[in-house]
C-alpha positions as CSV (number, residue, x, y, z in Angstrom):
1,A,-33.7,27.7,12.5
2,L,-30.7,29.7,13.7
3,A,-27.8,27.7,15.1
4,V,-24.9,29.8,16.1
5,R,-21.4,28.2,16.5
6,G,-18.5,30.1,18.0
7,F,-15.5,28.0,16.9
8,S,-13.0,30.5,18.3
9,T,-13.8,29.0,21.7
10,L,-12.0,25.9,20.3
11,T,-9.1,27.5,18.1
12,G,-8.5,30.9,19.8
13,H,-8.6,34.0,17.5
14,M,-6.6,33.1,14.4
15,K,-6.4,36.8,13.1
16,E,-6.3,36.8,9.2
17,A,-7.0,33.1,9.0
18,Q,-10.3,33.4,11.0
19,F,-12.5,34.3,8.2
20,P,-11.3,31.8,5.5
21,F,-11.6,29.1,8.1
22,A,-15.2,30.1,8.9
23,V,-16.0,30.0,5.2
24,A,-14.4,26.5,5.0
25,L,-16.4,25.2,8.0
26,A,-19.6,26.6,6.5
27,A,-18.9,25.0,3.1
28,M,-18.2,21.7,4.8
29,A,-21.5,21.8,6.8
30,I,-23.4,22.3,3.6
31,D,-21.4,19.7,1.5
32,R,-21.9,17.1,4.3
33,K,-25.6,18.0,5.0
34,G,-25.1,18.3,8.6
35,G,-24.4,21.0,11.2
36,Y,-21.6,21.1,13.7
37,P,-22.2,19.9,17.3
38,V,-22.5,22.5,20.1
39,F,-19.2,24.0,20.9
40,D,-20.2,25.9,24.0
41,A,-23.4,24.5,25.7
42,A,-23.9,27.7,27.7
43,A,-24.4,29.9,24.5
44,E,-25.4,27.5,21.7
45,K,-28.3,25.3,20.8
46,P,-28.2,22.0,19.0
47,F,-29.2,21.7,15.3
48,D,-30.2,18.5,13.7
49,G,-31.1,19.5,10.2
50,A,-29.2,19.7,7.0
51,P,-28.2,23.4,6.5
52,K,-28.8,24.9,3.0
53,T,-27.5,28.3,3.9
54,V,-24.7,29.4,6.3
55,L,-23.5,32.7,7.3
56,A,-19.7,32.8,8.0
57,T,-18.6,36.0,10.0
58,A,-15.4,37.2,11.4
59,I,-14.7,40.3,13.6
60,G,-11.3,41.8,13.0
61,Y,-8.3,41.8,15.3
62,H,-7.1,45.2,14.3
63,Q,-9.1,46.4,11.3
64,F,-11.2,44.1,9.2
65,E,-14.6,42.4,9.5
66,G,-16.1,39.9,7.2
67,M,-19.3,38.2,6.3
68,G,-20.0,35.5,3.6
69,L,-23.3,33.8,2.9
70,I,-22.6,30.2,1.7
71,K,-25.5,28.4,-0.1
72,A,-25.9,25.0,-1.4
73,A,-25.7,24.7,-5.2
């Protein structure tokens, strides 16, 4: 199942801190064995399972883009 979460709707664009924050949220979701609630009901679907893999992404403000696949150990 794919459950997209756009947290910048809550935080705004944090520029350089965006990607490490996304990785931290992904790691916490795996560690706590639960996904995050829907942040934007118009664009996101609920997820009730325990995530085993989370893809954290970021689109750069000026130059960078990032992608990290976080998995349960």
